[in-house]
C-alpha positions in Angstrom: 204.8 -93.5 -100.1 202.3 -94.7 -97.6 202.0 -98.3 -96.5 198.8 -99.1 -98.3 200.3 -98.1 -101.6 203.6 -99.8 -100.8 201.7 -103.1 -100.2 199.7 -102.6 -103.4 202.6 -102.2 -105.7 204.5 -105.1 -104.1 201.4 -107.2 -104.7 201.3 -106.0 -108.3 204.9 -107.0 -108.8 204.2 -110.4 -107.4 201.2 -111.2 -109.6 202.4 -109.4 -112.7 200.2 -106.3 -113.0 201.7 -103.1 -114.5 201.1 -99.9 -112.6 201.8 -96.2 -113.0 202.2 -93.5 -110.4 200.1 -90.4 -111.0 201.3 -88.0 -108.3 204.8 -86.9 -107.3 204.5 -88.5 -103.8 203.6 -91.9 -105.3 200.4 -92.3 -103.3 198.0 -92.1 -106.3 198.5 -95.0 -108.7 196.7 -96.9 -111.4 196.9 -100.6 -112.1 196.6 -102.0 -115.6 194.2 -104.9 -115.8 192.6 -106.9 -118.5 189.6 -104.6 -118.8 191.5 -101.4 -118.3 193.0 -99.2 -115.6 191.9 -99.4 -111.9 192.7 -96.5 -109.6 194.0 -96.5 -106.0 194.6 -93.5 -103.7 196.2 -93.9 -100.3 193.8 -96.3 -98.5 191.0 -96.0 -101.1 190.7 -98.9 -103.4 188.7 -100.1 -106.4 187.6 -103.3 -104.7 184.2 -102.2 -103.4 181.2 -100.7 -105.2 180.3 -97.1 -104.3 177.3 -98.2 -102.3 179.3 -100.8 -100.3 181.9 -98.2 -99.5 179.2 -95.8 -98.3 177.4 -98.3 -96.2 180.6 -99.3 -94.5 181.1 -95.7 -93.6 177.6 -95.3 -92.2 177.4 -97.0 -88.9 173.6 -96.5 -88.7 172.9 -98.2 -92.0 175.4 -100.9 -91.2 173.4 -101.7 -88.0 170.1 -101.6 -89.8 171.4 -103.9 -92.5 173.1 -106.5 -90.3 171.4 -106.5 -86.9 169.4 -109.6 -87.8 172.4 -111.3 -89.5 175.1 -111.2 -86.8 175.3 -110.1 -83.1 175.7 -106.3 -82.9 175.1 -103.9 -80.0 171.7 -102.3 -80.0 172.0 -98.9 -81.6 169.8 -95.8 -81.7 170.3 -92.9 -84.1 169.5 -89.3 -83.6 169.4 -86.6 -86.3 170.8 -83.2 -85.3 167.9 -81.4 -83.6 168.7 -78.2 -85.4 168.8 -79.4 -89.0 167.1 -77.5 -91.8 163.3 -77.8 -91.8 163.3 -79.8 -95.0 165.0 -82.6 -93.1 162.7 -82.6 -90.1 160.8 -85.6 -91.4 163.9 -87.7 -90.6 164.0 -86.7 -86.9 163.0 -89.4 -84.5 163.4 -87.0 -81.6 163.0 -83.2 -81.6 165.2 -82.3 -78.7 168.0 -83.6 -76.5 165.5 -84.2 -73.7 163.5 -86.5 -76.0 166.7 -88.3 -77.1 167.8 -88.8 -73.5 164.3 -90.1 -72.6 164.6 -92.6 -75.5 168.0 -93.7 -74.4 166.8 -94.2 -70.9 163.8 -96.2 -72.2 165.7 -98.5 -74.6 169.2 -98.8 -73.3 171.0 -99.1 -69.9 173.9 -96.9 -68.8 176.7 -96.9 -69.5 176.1 -96.3 -73.2 178.5 -95.4 -76.0 177.6 -92.2 -77.8 179.5 -91.5 -81.1 179.1 -89.8 -84.4 177.7 -91.9 -87.2 180.5 -91.4 -89.8 183.4 -91.0 -87.5 186.8 -92.7 -87.8 189.9 -93.3 -85.7 188.0 -93.0 -82.4 187.1 -89.4 -82.8 184.0 -88.2 -81.0 183.4 -91.5 -79.3 182.2 -91.2 -75.7 181.5 -93.7 -72.9 178.6 -92.1 -71.0 177.7 -93.3 -67.5 174.6 -91.2 -67.1 172.2 -88.8 -68.9 174.4 -85.8 -68.1 177.4 -87.3 -69.9 175.2 -88.4 -72.8 173.8 -84.9 -73.1 177.4 -83.5 -73.2 178.4 -86.1 -75.9 175.4 -85.3 -78.1 176.1 -81.6 -77.9 179.7 -82.2 -78.9 178.7 -84.3 -81.9 176.2 -81.7 -83.0 178.5 -78.8 -82.5 178.4 -76.9 -85.9 181.7 -75.2 -85.1 183.6 -78.4 -84.7 185.5 -80.1 -87.5 184.2 -83.4 -86.1 180.6 -82.3 -86.5 178.1 -85.0 -87.7 174.5 -84.5 -88.4 173.7 -88.0 -87.0 174.7 -89.3 -83.6 174.4 -92.8 -82.3 173.7 -94.2 -78.8 174.9 -97.8 -78.6 174.6 -100.6 -76.0 177.9 -100.8 -74.1 179.5 -104.2 -74.3 182.2 -104.9 -71.6 185.1 -105.9 -73.8 187.7 -108.6 -73.0 189.4 -108.3 -76.4 189.0 -106.4 -79.7 190.0 -107.7 -83.1 190.1 -106.7 -86.7 189.6 -109.3 -89.4 190.6 -108.5 -93.0 188.7 -110.1 -95.9 189.1 -109.9 -99.6 186.0 -110.8 -101.6 184.6 -112.9 -98.8 187.8 -114.7 -98.0 189.3 -114.1 -94.5 193.0 -113.3 -95.0 194.4 -112.3 -91.6 193.4 -110.8 -88.3 195.0 -109.0 -85.4 194.1 -108.0 -81.9 193.7 -104.2 -81.5 195.7 -103.4 -78.5 197.0 -105.6 -75.7 195.6 -103.9 -72.6 192.7 -105.5 -70.7 190.6 -102.3 -71.1 186.8 -102.4 -71.3 186.8 -99.3 -73.4 190.0 -99.0 -75.4 189.4 -96.2 -77.9 192.5 -95.1 -79.9 194.6 -97.9 -78.5 197.4 -97.0 -80.9 197.9 -93.7 -79.0 198.5 -95.5 -75.7 201.6 -97.3 -76.8 199.8 -100.5 -77.4 200.5 -102.9 -80.3 198.6 -104.7 -82.9 199.0 -108.4 -82.2 198.9 -110.7 -85.2 196.4 -113.6 -84.7 198.3 -116.8 -85.3 196.0 -119.1 -83.3 194.1 -121.0 -86.0 191.2 -121.8 -83.7 190.7 -118.1 -82.9 191.1 -117.1 -86.5 188.4 -119.6 -87.5 186.0 -118.3 -84.8 186.4 -114.8 -86.1 185.9 -115.9 -89.7 182.9 -118.1 -88.9 181.3 -115.2 -87.0 181.3 -112.8 -90.0 180.6 -115.6 -92.6 176.8 -114.9 -92.7 177.5 -111.3 -93.7 179.0 -112.3 -97.1 175.7 -113.7 -98.3 173.8 -110.6 -97.1 176.2 -107.9 -98.1 179.1 -109.0 -100.4 182.2 -106.8 -100.3 185.5 -106.9 -102.0 187.6 -105.3 -99.3 186.7 -104.9 -95.7 188.0 -104.9 -92.1 185.6 -106.2 -89.6 185.9 -104.7 -86.1 184.9 -107.4 -83.6 184.8 -107.3 -79.8 184.7 -110.3 -77.5 182.8 -109.7 -74.2 183.5 -111.2 -70.8 181.2 -114.2 -71.7 183.2 -114.8 -74.9 180.4 -113.7 -77.1 181.4 -111.8 -80.3 179.9 -108.6 -81.4 180.4 -106.7 -84.7 181.1 -103.1 -84.0 181.6 -101.7 -87.5 182.9 -102.2 -91.0 185.9 -100.4 -92.5 186.1 -100.3 -96.3 189.4 -98.4 -96.4 191.5 -99.8 -93.5 195.0 -98.5 -92.8 197.7 -101.0 -91.8 200.3 -98.7 -90.2 199.9 -100.0 -86.7 199.9 -103.6 -87.8 203.0 -103.2 -90.0 204.9 -101.5 -87.3 205.0 -104.6 -85.1 204.3 -107.4 -87.5 205.2 -108.6 -91.0 204.1 -106.7 -94.0 203.5 -109.9 -95.9 199.8 -110.5 -94.8 198.8 -107.1 -96.2 200.6 -107.8 -99.5 198.8 -111.2 -99.7 195.5 -109.4 -99.0 196.2 -107.1 -102.0 197.3 -110.0 -104.2 194.1 -111.9 -103.6 191.9 -108.8 -104.2 193.7 -107.8 -107.3 193.4 -111.2 -108.9 189.7 -111.4 -108.2 189.1 -107.8 -109.4 190.8 -108.6 -112.7 188.4 -111.5 -113.2 185.2 -109.5 -112.5 
């Protein structure tokens, strides 16, 4: 049984919801609520609408939706230059050369180049010049790669002093943690470098994180979301992305499981009332 499901069923026990396992590994479960069954699989939940889940997974749409709501790094998107002709209307640039020219015109190096729907730090590149940006774009648009994406992003690089994840259930901030403890300006896949998730217990810092994302709830209400937030060397906060199906393994390894259980308890009770 994976941690997400373990926390889910402990939350069900605490608030009095019946549940049934569907698969032999006990990672696919349904929870009996007043209006019927709700289904959960690994880190996928019933708390968000389908469109909310999809927008959270689409970094380009997230940027376009929230760029005037909270501070986010400026982001450009590029459709695979070799997509089928019927999709050509969606191309903003027709070649790598045109994409590099646009990056040079609208951003300053270094820039972050990454796939639009990536996760877990895969195909995320810090590019210091056009040569590195070209290499990154070619890797993202590699049709033979399992990490292929038809949309690549070039994003303003923000020198990072710290990175946090804030977890919210139906608009209520529940807990937060620092993602890694190294003073690294570009700390992709921190969990692979022996770094720990550090629970945010400072009430002032927690309130700052919560206040920063508060305007999003009016623009784009979600039932279940992890906000990835970076703090730059001037102490300004930036939203990097949303995660509608966060995993908690790294947090639970070095912290209490209780905040995650409480997160599920809150979300389950609200879901039952909607």
